[in-house]
C-alpha positions as CSV (number, residue, x, y, z in Angstrom):
1,M,23.5,-39.1,16.6
2,N,21.2,-37.5,14.0
3,E,22.9,-35.1,11.6
4,T,21.0,-32.2,10.1
5,P,20.7,-32.7,6.3
6,A,22.9,-30.4,4.3
7,T,21.1,-27.5,2.6
8,S,21.3,-27.7,-1.2
9,P,22.4,-24.6,-3.2
10,F,18.8,-24.5,-4.6
11,E,17.2,-24.3,-1.1
12,A,19.9,-21.9,0.2
13,E,19.2,-19.5,-2.7
14,L,15.4,-19.7,-2.1
15,G,16.0,-19.0,1.6
16,R,18.2,-16.0,0.8
17,L,15.6,-14.6,-1.6
18,R,13.0,-14.9,1.2
19,E,15.2,-13.2,3.7
20,L,15.9,-10.3,1.4
21,L,12.3,-9.8,0.6
22,L,11.2,-9.8,4.3
23,D,14.1,-7.4,5.1
24,M,13.0,-5.1,2.4
25,G,9.4,-5.3,3.6
26,G,10.5,-4.5,7.2
27,Q,12.4,-1.4,6.0
28,A,9.4,-0.2,4.0
29,E,7.1,-0.6,7.1
30,R,9.6,1.4,9.1
31,L,9.6,4.2,6.5
32,V,5.8,4.5,6.7
33,H,6.1,4.8,10.5
34,M,8.8,7.5,10.1
35,A,6.9,9.5,7.6
36,L,3.7,9.5,9.8
37,A,5.8,10.4,12.9
38,G,7.3,13.3,11.1
39,L,3.8,14.5,10.0
40,S,2.5,14.2,13.6
41,A,5.5,16.0,15.1
42,R,5.8,18.5,12.2
43,D,9.4,17.6,12.1
44,P,11.3,18.3,8.8
45,R,14.3,16.1,9.9
46,Q,12.1,13.0,9.6
47,A,11.4,13.8,6.0
48,K,15.2,13.8,5.2
49,A,15.6,10.5,7.1
50,V,12.8,8.9,5.1
51,R,14.4,9.9,1.8
52,K,17.8,8.5,2.9
53,A,16.3,5.2,4.1
54,D,14.4,4.8,0.8
55,D,17.7,4.6,-1.0
56,E,18.4,1.4,1.0
57,I,15.1,-0.1,-0.2
58,D,16.0,0.7,-3.8
59,A,19.3,-1.0,-3.4
60,L,17.6,-4.1,-2.0
61,E,15.2,-4.1,-4.9
62,I,18.1,-4.2,-7.4
63,E,19.7,-7.1,-5.4
64,V,16.5,-9.1,-5.4
65,D,16.0,-8.6,-9.1
66,E,19.5,-9.7,-9.9
67,R,19.2,-12.8,-7.7
68,V,15.9,-13.8,-9.2
69,L,17.3,-13.6,-12.7
70,E,20.4,-15.6,-11.7
71,F,18.2,-18.2,-9.9
72,L,15.9,-18.6,-12.9
73,A,18.9,-19.0,-15.3
74,L,20.9,-21.5,-13.1
75,Q,18.3,-23.5,-11.1
76,R,15.2,-23.6,-13.4
77,P,12.6,-23.9,-10.6
78,M,9.4,-25.7,-11.1
79,A,5.8,-25.7,-9.7
80,G,5.6,-24.1,-6.2
81,D,9.2,-22.9,-6.3
82,L,8.6,-21.1,-9.6
83,R,5.5,-19.5,-8.1
84,F,7.6,-18.2,-5.2
85,V,10.0,-16.6,-7.6
86,F,7.1,-15.0,-9.5
87,V,5.6,-13.7,-6.2
88,A,9.1,-12.5,-5.0
89,L,9.4,-10.3,-8.1
90,K,5.9,-8.8,-7.8
91,A,6.2,-8.3,-4.0
92,C,9.6,-6.7,-4.4
93,N,8.1,-4.1,-6.8
94,D,5.2,-3.5,-4.5
95,I,7.4,-3.0,-1.4
96,E,9.6,-0.6,-3.3
97,R,6.5,1.4,-4.2
98,V,5.5,1.5,-0.6
99,G,8.8,3.2,0.1
100,D,8.1,5.7,-2.6
101,H,4.7,6.5,-1.1
102,A,6.4,7.0,2.3
103,V,8.7,9.5,0.6
104,N,5.7,11.3,-0.9
105,I,4.2,11.6,2.5
106,A,7.5,13.0,3.9
107,K,7.7,15.6,1.1
108,A,4.1,16.7,1.8
109,C,5.0,16.9,5.5
110,R,7.8,19.4,4.7
111,R,5.4,21.6,2.8
112,I,2.6,21.3,5.4
113,I,5.0,22.5,8.2
114,G,5.2,25.9,6.5
115,H,1.4,26.6,6.9
116,P,-1.0,26.8,9.8
117,P,-2.0,23.3,10.9
118,L,-5.4,22.0,9.9
119,P,-7.8,21.0,12.7
120,D,-7.2,17.4,13.8
121,I,-8.5,14.8,11.3
122,P,-8.7,11.4,13.1
123,E,-9.3,9.6,9.8
124,V,-5.8,10.4,8.6
125,W,-4.1,8.8,11.7
126,E,-6.5,5.8,11.6
127,M,-5.7,5.3,8.0
128,G,-2.0,5.4,8.9
129,R,-2.4,2.8,11.6
130,R,-4.4,0.5,9.5
131,V,-2.2,0.5,6.4
132,R,0.9,-0.1,8.6
133,R,-1.0,-3.0,10.2
134,M,-2.0,-4.3,6.8
135,L,1.6,-4.2,5.5
136,G,2.9,-5.9,8.6
137,S,0.2,-8.6,8.3
138,A,0.9,-9.2,4.6
139,L,4.6,-9.7,5.3
140,N,3.8,-12.0,8.3
141,A,1.5,-14.0,6.0
142,L,4.3,-14.3,3.5
143,A,6.9,-15.3,6.2
144,N,4.5,-17.8,7.9
145,R,2.9,-19.1,4.6
146,D,-0.5,-18.3,6.0
147,A,-3.1,-18.0,3.3
148,A,-6.0,-17.5,5.7
149,A,-4.4,-14.4,7.3
150,A,-3.6,-13.0,3.8
151,R,-7.3,-13.3,2.8
152,L,-8.4,-11.1,5.8
153,I,-6.3,-8.1,4.5
154,A,-8.7,-7.4,1.6
155,D,-11.5,-6.6,4.0
156,E,-9.4,-4.0,5.8
157,D,-8.5,-2.4,2.4
158,E,-12.2,-1.7,1.9
159,Q,-12.4,0.1,5.3
160,V,-9.3,2.2,4.3
161,D,-11.0,3.2,1.1
162,S,-14.1,4.3,3.0
163,M,-11.9,6.4,5.4
164,R,-10.2,8.0,2.5
165,G,-13.5,9.3,1.2
166,S,-14.5,10.6,4.7
167,A,-11.1,12.3,5.1
168,F,-11.4,14.0,1.7
169,R,-14.8,15.5,2.6
170,I,-13.5,16.8,5.9
171,I,-10.4,18.4,4.4
172,I,-12.4,20.0,1.6
173,S,-14.9,21.4,4.0
174,Y,-12.0,23.1,5.9
175,M,-10.5,24.5,2.7
176,L,-13.9,26.0,1.7
177,E,-14.4,27.6,5.2
178,Q,-10.8,29.0,5.5
179,P,-8.7,30.0,2.5
180,R,-5.5,29.7,4.7
181,Y,-6.2,25.9,4.8
182,I,-6.1,25.5,1.1
183,S,-2.3,24.8,0.7
184,P,-2.0,22.5,3.7
185,G,-5.3,20.9,2.8
186,L,-4.0,20.0,-0.7
187,D,-0.9,18.4,0.8
188,T,-3.0,16.5,3.4
189,I,-5.1,15.2,0.5
190,L,-1.8,13.9,-1.0
191,V,-1.0,12.2,2.3
192,V,-4.4,10.5,2.4
193,Q,-4.0,9.4,-1.2
194,N,-0.6,7.9,-0.6
195,L,-1.8,6.1,2.5
196,E,-4.6,4.6,0.5
197,R,-2.2,3.4,-2.1
198,I,0.0,1.8,0.5
199,G,-3.1,-0.2,1.6
200,D,-3.6,-1.3,-2.0
201,L,0.0,-2.5,-2.2
202,A,-0.3,-4.4,1.1
203,T,-3.4,-6.0,-0.4
204,N,-1.5,-6.9,-3.6
205,I,1.2,-8.7,-1.5
206,A,-1.5,-10.6,0.5
207,E,-3.2,-11.7,-2.8
208,D,0.2,-12.9,-4.1
209,V,0.6,-14.9,-0.9
210,V,-2.7,-16.7,-1.6
211,F,-1.5,-17.4,-5.1
212,L,1.8,-18.7,-3.9
213,L,0.2,-21.2,-1.4
214,E,-3.0,-22.1,-3.3
215,G,-2.0,-21.7,-6.9
216,K,-5.0,-19.5,-7.8
217,S,-5.5,-15.8,-8.1
218,I,-8.1,-13.9,-5.9
219,K,-7.3,-10.5,-7.4
220,H,-10.7,-10.1,-9.1
221,A,-12.8,-12.0,-6.6
222,K,-13.8,-8.9,-4.7
223,L,-14.5,-7.0,-7.9
224,G,-17.1,-9.6,-8.8
225,D,-18.6,-9.3,-5.3
226,R,-18.8,-5.5,-5.7
227,D,-20.5,-5.8,-9.1
228,A,-23.1,-8.2,-7.8
229,T,-23.8,-5.9,-4.9
230,E,-24.3,-2.9,-7.2
231,E,-26.6,-4.9,-9.4
232,R,-28.8,-5.8,-6.5
233,T,-28.9,-2.2,-5.4
234,R,-30.0,-1.1,-8.9
235,N,-32.7,-3.7,-9.0
236,E,-34.0,-2.7,-5.6
237,E,-34.0,1.1,-6.4
238,N,-34.8,0.9,-10.1
239,L,-31.7,2.9,-10.9
240,P,-30.3,2.8,-14.4
241,A,-26.9,1.1,-14.9
242,G,-24.0,3.3,-13.7
243,D,-26.2,5.3,-11.3
244,S,-25.6,3.4,-8.1
245,R,-25.2,5.2,-4.9
246,Q,-21.5,4.7,-5.1
247,D,-21.4,6.2,-8.6
248,V,-23.4,9.2,-7.5
249,A,-21.2,9.7,-4.5
250,A,-18.1,9.5,-6.6
251,A,-19.4,12.0,-9.0
252,G,-20.2,14.4,-6.2
253,A,-16.7,14.0,-4.8
254,E,-15.2,14.8,-8.2
255,T,-17.3,17.9,-8.4
256,E,-16.2,19.2,-5.0
257,A,-12.6,18.2,-5.2
258,P,-10.0,21.0,-5.7
259,R,-8.3,21.1,-9.0
260,H,-5.1,19.1,-8.7
261,S,-3.7,16.0,-10.3
262,L,-1.8,13.0,-9.1
263,D,0.6,10.9,-11.0
264,S,0.6,7.1,-10.8
265,R,2.6,7.2,-7.5
266,G,0.5,9.8,-5.8
267,E,2.7,12.8,-6.4
268,E,1.3,16.2,-7.4
269,S,1.9,17.1,-11.0
């Protein structure tokens, strides 16, 4: 009769860290869903539920941090195990920030409810679906140790960025046409901005999965691809450096955007 080998304290602690991280990620994914459901139903009760649930994510972040520090001090991991601990710390921070962005969306929802609803903006709901899928895919890639799946998430992030710009233009057009849409429009812009940042954080987790499994960073790979594309565009159109179509469009968007500011977490200052 074959006996299952006993799990060492080292392996047991690694497994516990992995479980905590995935549990934390699942709760963050649920928060994004709750915040968007509250926005869709114009339900202020969902906003309160999101804030309460975010406290649980904060508690898990503290537990992960403490376990990582203890693990480093007592077990002294090497090579791939050390990379996992490094990724766990970074992913833990990213997941906690996802929860914070869900809370920001819930707060904006509570303010939006007090104003006439904007006409439907499909880009907002599509962004919500995509960033939730990206977050779930990044967590699955971490759980299944799937670098190929993690690499696909960066492509979706570019599509989310494109939808953000489209949503901004639509919202601003409504605000210019109807002054009564200004306040809910500003809060809807905050929702869109927070959704885009959730997509960025999901991409961060996916990039860390690739680093964990392959030992190399892909964080700046797509920046290099974008710079090469812009260089080709300038050569084809004889535009001076810094005047690519993307730069011109960005400048136009800044000119038309209403005067508001966002802090590093997407909250209105």
